N, C-alpha and C positions, 0 to 999 in steps of 0.2 A: 649249300649252304648260301651263307647273303652275302655279294659280294662286298658290302659296306663295310666288314668281319676283313677285311682283305686286301681292303684302300696299301699298304707295306708293301704287299706283291704287283708284279710285272706281273699283265696282262699274258705276258708268254708261260711264267709258271704257274698261274692262277689256270690257264691254257692245258699244261702236262698235266698238274693232278687234279680235273676231273673228269681226261679224257677217261674213255673203257680202256676199259685194262686188260689186251688180247691174251687167249690162250700161248702159252707156252711153249716152242715145237723144235723138246728137246731131238738130240738129233748124232748122238756121241761123246760118246767120254775119253776121260783120257787120264797121265799120272803125271803126276810135277818132277821132274829131272835132275832136279836143279835149279840155283835160283834162280834162268833165264831161257831156262829146256825147262818143253810144256812137251809131254808122247801126247800124240790124239790118236785118234778114228771118229769117221763120216760115216755113220749112216747111210751111206749114198739114197736111198728109196724114203725115206723116209725126211729128206732133206729136194728130191728133183722139183718138188713141184714148183719151188722157189726157185729153184734156174735164173737170172735173167741176160741176155744180154747184150753188152753194146760193146758200137762199132768191131759189129761179129766174132765176136767173144761173148763167152757161156763163164755167171760170174755166177758166188753164191756169196752171201752177204752173213757170215756168224757169229755170235758174240761168245765167248770163249769168260766163264767165271771160274775163280779160285776155289773149291771149298773150304770151308773152316774144318771141317775131321772129314777122311775121309769114305765112303760107304761103303758099302755092305763086300764088294768086288775088289774095295781099296782100291776105288777111284776117289781122287780130290781133284778133279777136274772136268766141268762141264760143260755142253756144246749143246747149241742153241740155239734160229734162225733168226736170224735179224727180218724180224715182219715191218721195220720204222716205217713210214714211210708222209715223207713231208707234206704239210698241205698244197697245192699251189696256188699261186700267189697271183693276186688277181688283176687284172688289166688297168696300167689307172694311167687313163683318159688323159695324153701329152702335147690339148690344146690349153691355151696361155688362160688365166684367168683374165676374164673384164671388167673391170673394174669401174664408179663413176667416180670414183676417189678422185680428187688434184695434184694429190702428190706418189 
C-alpha cells in the first residue's frame, strides 16, 4: 500500500499493520470454569525455548485467548507464546543543537 492512502493513521499503527505476522506457537489449552476463572495446562516442551531470565528468575510470556466455541476436546481457552519483541530504541544525541539564529 502507498503511505499516502494511510495519512490519517499514525506511523505506529501503520508499522503494526505492515509487520510480518509471526507464526503462532500454541503451547496449551484449557477451559473457562467461571466468569473470572480459567483452568489451563501448559505444554512446557513446546514453550521451553521461549523462557527468558530477568534478574536471576525464569519467565515465560503467554497469550491467553478465549475461543468463540469449544474445540473437539471441549477446550474453550488457548495458550500461545508471546513472541512480541519491541524494537530497540535508537540513542538520541544529547548534545545541544547550535544555531546561528539570534533568538
